[in-house]
C-alpha positions, 0 to 999 in steps of 0.5 A, a space after each residue: 500500500 505504501 506505493 499507492 499512498 505515495 502516488 496519491 500524496 504526489 498527486 495531491 502535492 502537484 495539485 496544491 502546488 499548482 493552485 498555490 503557485 497560481 494564487 501567489 507570485 511564487 515559481 511552481 517549482 519552488 512550491 513543489 520542492 517545499 512540498 517534497 520537504 514537507 512529505 519528508 516529515 511523514 515517517 512512512 513516506 520519508 523512507 521512500 526513495 526513487 532509484 537514480 536509474 529511474 530518473 536517468 533512464 525513464 524520466 530524463 529521456 522523455 523530458 529531454 525529447 519533448 523539450 527538443 521537439 518543442 524548442 526552436 532549431 532556427 534559434 539554436 543555429 543562430 546562437 550556436 556559438 553561445 550554446 556550444 561554449 556554455 554547454 562545454 566551456 562553462 560546464 568544465 569551468 563550473 566543475 573545476 571551480 567546484 572541485 577546487 573549492 571543495 578540495 580547499 575545504 577538505 574533500 579529496 580531489 576525486 570526490 571533489 571532481 565527482 561533486 563538480 561533475 554532478 553539479 555542473 549542468 543546468 537542468 532543462 526541466 527547471 529552465 523550461 518551467 521557470 523561464 517560460 515567459 522570457 523572450 524567445 531568443 533567451 529561452 531558446 539559448 537557456 533550453 539548448 544549453 541545459 539540453 546539451 550540457 548534461 552530456 559534458 557534465 556526465 562525462 566529467 562525472 563518470 571519469 571522476 567516479 572511475 578514477 576515484 573508484 579505481 577503474 579509470 586512468 586519467 590521461 589527456 588521450 583517454 579524456 579526449 577519446 571519452 569526449 569524442 565518443 560521448 558527443 560524436 557517438 551520441 549524435 550519430 545514435 540520435 540521427 540513426 534512431 531519428 531516421 529509423 523512426 521517420 521511416 517507420 512513421 511514414 508507413 503507419 496510418 494508425 494514430 495509436 500505433 504512431 503514438 506508440 512509435 513516438 513514445 519508444 523513440 527517445 528511449 531507443 535513442 538513449 539505449 543505443 547511445 548508452 550501449 556504445 558508451 556514448 551520451 544518451 542525453 545528446 542522442 535524445 536531444 539530437 533525435 528530438 531536434 531531427 524529428 522536429 523537422 521531419 515529423 510535420 511532413 509525415 504526421 497526421 492531424 489526429 496523431 499530432 493532436 493526441 501526441 501534443 495532449 499526451 506529452 504535454 500532460 505527461 512531461 508536466 507530471 514527470 517534471 513536477 514529480 521530480 521537483 517534489 522528489 528533489 525536496 524529499 531527497 534534500 530532507 532525507 539527506 539532512 536527516 541522515 547527516 550526523 549532528 557533528 557534520 551539520 555545520 560542515 555540510 552547511 558550509 560546503 553547501 553555501 560555499 559551493 552554491 556561491 561558486 556555482 553562481 559566481 562562475 556563471 556570472 563571471 563566464 557571462 560577463 567575460 566570454 562575450 567581450 573576448 568574442 567581440 574582440 575576435 569577431 567584429 562582423 556587422 552581423 554579429 554586432 547586431 546580435 549582441 546582448 547588453 550587459 543588463 540583458 545578460 543578468 537574466 541568463 546569469 540568474 537562470 542557472 538552476 540545477 535539478 534532477 540530473 544533478 540529484 540523480 548523479 549524486 545518488 548514483 555514486 557507488 557505495 564502495 571503491 574497488 578495494 571494498 572501502 567506502 566511497 569517500 564523502 558520498 553522503 556529504 556529496 548528496 547533501 551538498 548537491 541537494 542543498 545547491 539544487 534548492 538554493 539555485 532554484 531560490 533564484 527564481 524568486 528574484 527572476 521577475 525583478 531581474 527581468 525588470 532590471 534587464 529591460 528586455 525589449 518586448 518580443 513580438 516576433 512569435 506573434 508576427 511570424 504566426 500572423 505571417 504563417 496564417 496569412 500565407 497559408 490562407 492565401 495559398 488555400 484561396 488561390 488553389 480553390 479553383 484548381 483543386 475544385 476542378 480536380 475533385 469535380 466539386 459543384 459550383 455552389 460548394 466552390 462558392 461557399 468555400 471561397 466565401 468562407 476563406 475570404 472571410 478568414 482573409 479579411 479577419 487576418 487583414 484586420 489583425 485583431 483591431 477591436 474597432 474593425 467591423 470584421 473583428 466585431 462581427 467575428 467576435 459576435 459570431 464566435 460568442 453565438 456559436 459557443 453559446 449554441 455549442 453549450 446548448 447542444 451539450 446540454 441537450 445531449 446530456 438530457 438525452 442520456 439522462 432520460 435513457 434515450 441514448 447510451 453512454 457510448 453514443 454520448 461519448 461519440 457525439 460529445 467528442 464532436 461537440 468538443 472538437 467544434 468548441 475547441 475549433 471556435 476557441 482557437 479561431 481568434 487570431 488574437 490568441 
């Protein structure tokens, strides 16, 4: 029953966290972490722990895949240099800085580098949740950095663990080979799985089977990469980016709608559960710490958190100026970001589930059978750093105001452009398409009239005083009211047993689709 109780408690925590975050100006992630800490006080539930393999092998592929599918590949290409430097150089700098400070505080070099590798990567889930309202370029750079930097950090982490345990040897050639294998092998595995998935989905016409294929894809990419000791994280990211370009050409409308609904809910639940588990693990780590080591652990947490934050700020306020000295092309000058705007990127270096899973995955023993030095302390430090970096989200609204970011209307403008062009393309093709199908002229006239109305509505561009917009608003309001009447009449038929529940659900689906179509029709949305 304990597992069932935990499921119910997690569900209630997610609901309460969402409600509280909606009523108060607090980031939902922080509310969920606090809920996890409170759950830790319940004796029975406090002992429940999620194996780190579940986070790395089940949660992570799904979350990274959806983040990759829904990010902007065009923006990643435009900011590729920034993303690559942040996901490699900044990760190495952060891991090295953390390891140095931890060693100065008394931790041996091996465990210190393990700690640095675990804490170095930012978390894609945390960034996606907490930085969602920022301009597109900022969000894309942050998400791309957090998607890719896991690969670099986990190579450092794995090498540090291997050297400490006694199964790896630290040589420049060996480290270079591991990095090449991680990145090149991971990218190739992602491309291979993506191409296979694309060819498979081209041959499927059953939405259910296609959704199953979509569900399996990220785990297949992760598994293939890990089987050759490459980066499973990078494989999933590359596969997701590739499918974001290929899938729209082979995916049907029904499949696309069900996929979006399923993945949106699933990834929201998974990411929320991870935040709760972060709070629970932080509570457990502090509870299991000996009283004599509490002061030392607090000192480590504060020092390491300060180093993590300071390294990110230092990186973001030095490397751009070095790049400007080397690259003075006019095109690059136009893409420069002000010092104020960079404060947003500096404040969003959140840590999350990947760091916690890495810390929990540290082996208990060395190759000679002795305990892994400082394992419990590393878990405590990692948990504390995750919580403290997430607390930066409280300052994010003030930082955004300080940054004076220019309003980003590019997404709305591009969406309007796409709607105008696609509507015009349909209007221009009415005559030719009707001739190919042998459509009667009255039907052709009706379709042409409906598309022309949509063109006029798009030309008005949501201007409230425009008669076309006012007409459309009244039309939509009336249709929605009539949809509600249809639904009420349908329920009355079911209640007086004139129709069966099966028929109710079938007709209700059509009514719901009609309502959704009306709600999405307004260009202002």
